[in-house]
N, C-alpha and C positions, 0 to 999 in steps of 0.2 A: 504494500499500499504506500501511497505517496505522502510526502511531508511538505506542507505549505505553511507560510507564515505571514501575518499582517506586517506592515512596515510604515514608517513615517515618510510618506511621499514628500518630495519637493514638488510643489505644484503652483500654477499661476493663480493670481487673484481672479475672481470669477469674471470681472468685467474685461479682463485681458485674455481670457482663455482662447477665444477664436484667433486672436492675433498671434498668440504664442504657438499654438498647435500648428505643427508642420508635417509635411509628408515624410515618411521614413528616409533616412539618409541614403539608403541604397537603392532607391527607385528614381533618383535624378542625379545627373552629373553636376559638376561644379558650376558650369555656365548656367544650367537650368536653375540651380539653387540661388545663384546671384540674382537672376531676374525675378524669381519668386519672392525673395526677401527684400527686394528693392523698395525703399520707402517705409519699411516696417522694422523698426529697431527692436521690436519685441519678438520677432520670428525666432523660433528655436533653431532654425537653420544656422543662426550665428554661433551655435554651439555644436551642432551635429555636422555641419559643413563649414567650419570656421575659416577655411581657406578663402571664403568669399570676402573676408575682411582683410586679406593680405594681397600683395601684388601677385599677378598671374604667374610670374616667374618663379614663385615659391613652389617647391615640390609638395604635392598635397599630402605626402606621407612623411614629411619632415617633422621633427620635434617642435618646430616653430608653430606648426598648425595645431598640434595638440595643446601646446601652451596657450595659444590664443583661445582655444575652446575653454580652457580653465579660467582665463581672465574674463571671458564673456559670461561664463556661468556665475562667477563671483559678482560681476557687475549686475546680472539679473537679480541677484539676491539684494545687493546694496541699493538698487533702484526700486525695490519692492515690487518687482514684476512677478517673482515667485517667492514662496515662503515654505518653511518646513512644518509639516503636520505635528501637532502637539503630542500625539500618542500613536502607537501603531494601529493601523486600520486596514481593512480590506476595502476595495473599491469595485464597484459594478460599472462596467463599460458597455453601453449599447450603441450599436451602429445600425443605421437604416439606409439601404441603398435600393432604389427603384421599388420602394414599398416593402422590401424584404428586411426583416429585423433579425439581428443576432446579438446575443448578450453574453459577455464573459466576466470572469472574476479576476481582477488584477491583484497579484500577490507576489510574494517572494517564493520561488521554488528552489528546492534543496540541490546544492551542488553535489552532495553525496548521492542523491537519487540519480542525477545525471551520470555520475561516474559509475554507479552500480547498475545501470541499465533500466531503471524504473521510469526514466524519461527517455522515451525511445526515438531513435533517429532513423531517417530513411535516405539520407544523402551524405556523401563525403563532403569535407570542407576544403577550402583552398588556403594553404598556409599564409599567403600574402594578405588575404582578406581577414583572417583570424588576427594576424599581427597588427593590422590597422585598428581593430576594435580593442585589442589588448593595450596598445599604446594610449588610446583614447580613454579607457577606463582607468588605467594606472595614473594618468596625468590629471584627469578631472576629478577622480575619486567618485565617479558617478556612472551608473548604468543608465544611459539615456535611450537605449534602443530596446523595445519590448519584444520578448520572444513569444510567439503565437503558438500556444499549445492546445491540443484537442484531447478530450477524454470521452469515453463511452458514457452517454448521459445517464444521470441518476435522478429519478423522480423527486426524491426528497430534497436534492440540491436545487433542482429546477424550481420547486415550490418555494423554497426559502428565498431565493433570489427574486422571484416574481413578487412575492409578498412585500419584500423591502422596497422594491421599485414602486409598487402600487400604493404604498402607504406614506411615501416620502417624496419630496421634490429633489430633483437632481441639483448638484452644485454647478454643473456645466450642462448647457443645452444649446447647441448652435448648429447651423448648417454651413459646411465649408463651401468654398468656391466651386467644388466639383459636384455639389448637390448632395453629398452624403451628410446625414445628421449624426452628430456625436453627442452623447449624453452620458454623464458620469455621476454616480451616487457614492457617498462616503458611508461605509459601514463602520460606525464607531461604538456600537453597543457591545459591551464586554461579553454578555452572554451569547449574543449572535456570533461574534468573532469566534468564541470557543466552540460553538456548535458547527460552524463552517470548517474550522480546523479538524475537528473530530470526524466529521463526515468524510472528508477526503482521506483521513488516516485509516478509516475503517471500511469504506465501500468503493474506493477508486484504486484499483490495483496498479494502474500505470497511466502516464500521459504520453502524448506523442507530439513531437515537434512538427508543426504544420509549416511554420515560416520562422526562420531565425536560427538556423544551424550554426552559423558563424558567431552570432551573439552568444549563444549558449556555450559553445566550445571556448570562446574567449573568456567568459566569466569563470569557467573552471580553471583555465590556465592562469588567469590573474590571481586566484586564490592560492594556487600552488606556487606561483612566483613570490607571493608575499611571505610565504613560509611562516615564521614565528610572528610576523607583523600582521598576519591575517586577523580579521575582525568577524564578529557575528554577522555584520553586514555582507561580508564577502563569502560567507557560507551559503548565501542565497542569491538568486539572480531575478531580475524583473521579468515577469511573465503575465500573460492573460490566458486563462483557461476557458475554452469554449466547449459546450456540449456538442458532440459530433452530429446530432440531428439538426443543428442550426447552420452548419457550414456549407460554403459554396466554393468549389474548386473550379477555376477557369483553365482554359487551354494555355499551354506554354509552348510557343512556336519557335522555329529555327530559321535562320538565314545563313547562307554559306557564300564566301567570297568568290570562289571559282569552281570550275567543274573538273579540277584535278587533271587538266590537260586534254580532256575529252571535248569533242564538238558536241553541240546540243543533240544532234542526230544520234551520235554514238552513245551519249549519256542515256537518251530515252531507250535506245535499243538494249542497252546493258541492264537498266533497272527493270525492263519487262520480263527478265528471267524470274524475278521474285515477286513482282507486282503486276496486276492487271492495270493498264494505263489507258485512260480515256479522257479526251478533251471535254471540258465543260464550258458553259457560256458565261459563268459569273464566278466571283470569289467563292471558294468552298470552305465552309466550316463543317468538318466531318460530323455526321450525325450518329455514327456507330463506331464501336471498337474495330480496329484493323482497317480503318478507312483513313486516308490522308488527303489533304489538299496540297497541290504543288503549283508554284508560280514560276514560269520560266519563259523568257523572251516574250513577255506581254501576254502569255496565255496561261490560263488556269487548267489544271488536270486533276482528275480524281484517280488516286492510287488505291488499290485494294490488295492487301497482303494475301499471297496465295497460301494454300494449305502447305504445311511443312515449315513455314517461316516463324511459327510461334508454337509455344507449348502451354500447358495448363498450370504450371507452377507460378507462384506469385510474381516473379520477375519476367519470366519468359512470355507471359501473356500481355505484358504492357506494350502499348504502341511505341513508346520512346525506346524500348528494347528492340522491337522489330526494326524501327527505322535506323537505329544504331548498328545493329548486327548485319543487316542486309542491304544498306545503302550508304550511310554516312561512312562507315568503316571500309568495307570492301570496294566501293565504287569511288567515293570522294576522298578516301585516304585519311579520314579523321579518326584517329585511334583514341584519343583521350579528349572528351569534350570539355573537361575542366581547364585544360591547358592550351589547346589548339587555338591559335589566334585567327584561324580562317572561319570559325563559326561564332555566331552570336545568338542571343536568345531574346525573344520578344513576347512579353506577357500579354495574355489575351485581352486585358483591359484596353490595350492600344488599338485593337481591331485589326481586321485583315488589310485595311488601307495602308497600315504601317508596313506590312510585308511588301505590298506593291510598290510603295514609295521607295523602299530601300533597294529593291531590284531595279526599278525604272531609273533611278539615279545613277546606276552603274556601280554603286558601292558594293552590292552583292550580285551574285549570278543567279541564285535560286533560293526560293523560300518554301518552307513546309509548314502547313497547318495541321495540328493534331487534335484528336478527341480528348477531352479532359480526363485525367485520372480520377477515380472515385475515392471517396473517403475510406470505404471498405478495402480497396486495393492498397491504400496507404497503410491501414492498420495491419493488413495481412503481411505486407513486406516487412514492416517494422517488427511484428511479432515473430517473423521467421528469422530475424537477425540479418536480413539482407538489406541492401541499399538500392535505391533507384539510380538510374543515370541522372547526371546533374540537370538541374532546372526542369524537373518533371511536373511540378505543381505550382500554380499561381493562385493565391487566395485573395479574394476581394470580399468586402472592402478592407483597406489597410488601416491599422491602428495609427493614430497620430502621435508623433514624438512631441514631448514637452508637457503633455497634460499630467503625466505621473512619472517622476524620475526616482530611481532608487540609489541612495548614497551608500557607499561602502567604507568611507574613511572614518566612520565613528561607530562605536558599538550601539546596536539597536537596543531599545529598552525591551525588557521581558514583557 
């Protein structure tokens, strides 16, 4: 069973919440972050993407950037943009997108649980991305990025959270510029806090990382690096736990820079050995497993995996596995999607137009759209101890950075 804890969040004053809340640091680049934060000195991007406040010549992974993040965080406190909660609390975080609601519990999750496999993973991590977050956490003393966890829903937990929401007003309630509504309630009643902690300790056997593998891995490595200087705060990391029946996974698509020396005609001929290939008249978002969209030379195609290209095991049945094993690797020569610079990944929230745009611009040669992975597939893979190919799942809506930050540089109160 898993261990969670309330914590004293660093969070914005209510009237500034919408200004502070920012998109996650890893869904936009430095230029996009600079534009988004322009004219908004309260944007949390000044902390999560602090290079926007430095000359463009500065390496975004230099210590100067992490130090600037620390300076900006201290300035947010001194300017009363954010404050520290007076006692450890849980927080309820509801997001509404296109009329669909999902509600999670913001808490500290145990680093021990992560290291002991009770917080289950489904992806490998990239060392350079881990190091970036390690440096950010160690320098700022704060976990600013939320790890998105799923768990198999429990009626008693659902009811407790629903009752709290229905009986109290949220401390934050705003609609962001992308149309997504964000609402946060503070759970500060001691008896309720104890009940929540006990429920997860007794009826939730495991949680699953949906989004935030690098943030979780970094938190564990920071604690290890601190050694004797580790604190109670560093024993936990910032997470939001969502019941699985409320989650929505979008497609996570691929674009590739070149055809590995093949002409378009030869490429089409080669992939036809493993896929049925058919021209279609419009952009294709696959409706079924083992079906793919492909955009090449201004034309969309429907690819259907032939029998024998997939198996029934948790990994072998995945479309990302089929594409990797029978097209990306043998035909396009992409052996490791984590490190190969010829491939990039496009979250489904950006739409199929983004795939067309990147191919039509000449930046990429071919694009592939995939059917989304299901939450049950994610659970099956994590439970089996396997990992998916990189960038297999894209969850929406995204949690905003800055609304709730977990500090590790002081001992949390009991």
